[in-house]
N, C-alpha and C positions, 0 to 999 in steps of 0.2 A: 441834695441835702437830705439827710436821714436823721431822725430823732429816735433815740432809744429811751424808752420810758419804763420806769420800774414802779412796783407797788410797795408801799410801806405797810407794816402791820397796822390793822384797824383803819386804814384809809380806804376811800372808794377805789374800785378798780380803775386803772388808767387804760383808756382805749384810744388808739389812733384810727381815724377814719380818713380815707382818701376817696374822693368822689369826682366823677366827671359825667357830663351829659353830651349828647350829640344829636344832630338832626340831619336828615337827608331832605333838603328843602327846608324853608323856615317861613311858614309852617310846612310840615311834612311828617314822614315817618321818623320817630325818635327813639333813642335808647339811652339808658344810663347804666353806669357800673360803679361799684363801690367796693372797697377793701376795708375790712375791720381787723385790727390787730390788738392783742392784749396778752401779756404774759407768755409770749412765745407761740401763741395760737393765732390762727388767721382764718378769715372767712371772706369769700367773694360773693356778692349779690349783684343781680342785674335785672333789667326789665325793659319793656318797650310800650309804646302807644302808636296807633296807626296814624293819627292826625294830631300833631302837637307842635310845640316850639322848642328851640334849644334851651331857653330859660326855664321852661317847665321841666325839662329833663335834668337840668342842673339841680333844680330844687328837689325833684323826686329822688335823685341819687342820694342826697344828704338825708332826706326824710326817711327813705327806706333803710338806710344804715342805722339811723337813730332808733327807728321802730324795732330793729333787730336786737337792740340791747335789752337784756332781761332785768337789769337792776340799775340803780342810780350809779353814775360813773363820772369820773373826770375825763373829759373828751377833748382831743385836739382834732378838729375838722380841717383837713387840707384839701383845697380845691383851687382850680384855675379860674373859677368864676368870680369876678369882682362883683357881679350882680348879687350873688349869694352872700359873700363876705360883707360888702357894704350894706346890703339889705338888713342883715342881722346886727351889724355893729354901728351903723350910722343912721339908717332911714326908718327902721320899723317903729321906733318910739314916736317919731313925728307922724307917721301914717296913722298910728292908733289914736294919737291926740286929735288928728284932723279927720277922724271917722273914715279912715282908709282912703284918704285923698292924698295925691302927691303934691309936689311943689307947684305944679301947674293947675292945681285944684281939680284934676281929673281922677277918676277911680283908679286905684292901684291895680295894675295888671297882676294876674295870678294870685289874687287875694286868697282864694281857697287854699292854695298851697302855702302861702306865707302864714296863714292862721294855723294850718296843720303843722308846719315847721316850728312855729312858736310853741305850740302845745307839746310836741314831742321833745323839745329842747328843755322845757321847764324842770324836769327832774334831775338834770345833769349840770355839771359845771363845764362850760364849753369855752375853748379857745378857738377862735376862727382865724385860720391862716391862709393867706393867698399864696399860691405858688405859680410860677410861670409855666404855662402849658406848652406842650410840644417842645420841651427843652431838655429832653433826656432824663427827666425825673422818672425813675423806674415805676413807682406806684401809679403816678399820673398817667403814664403811657399804658399801663395795664388796664386802668379804669377806662381809658379811651378805647382800647381794644375791646373790652367787654361791651361798651355802649355800641360800638360799630357792629359787633357780632349780633347784638340784639336787633339792630336795624335790619340786618340781612335776614334773620329768622322771621321777623315781623313781615317783611316784604314777601317772603316765601309763603307764610301762612295766608296772607291776603291773596296771593296768586292762586294758591291751592283752593281757597274758598270760592273764587270766581270761575274756576275751571270745572 
């Protein structure tokens, strides 16, 4: 599924963000990748952490992409993470009302990243779209590849540091 988005005069720029996270072990070495597209231009970003979880990488992929935006935009975020999509569309208001407690009255995991995502989301009009992962979706597959390449680079850095 591919969406073509256009800008109208005097409208906010329209940006498509594709994002994915991965982890080697959970917790373990993790990576994320994201693709930003707007007006025929594109940008890829990626990063890693030595000890993390898959959910943290899913969140960081989207956060990093939104942080890369230089001005207020209309954004369509596409991710295979139901955790991210449901978190932003169904759960976050309740977490905030309940002082960052979930339905089991336990502290919300990854609160630091949820708060960061909420903050970087505020200037934008965002549509959150879940896409099926590992299903031949070109951009999702590329984001997964970026995330896995980051895991390999991070493991290599860690090995170099210990030798």
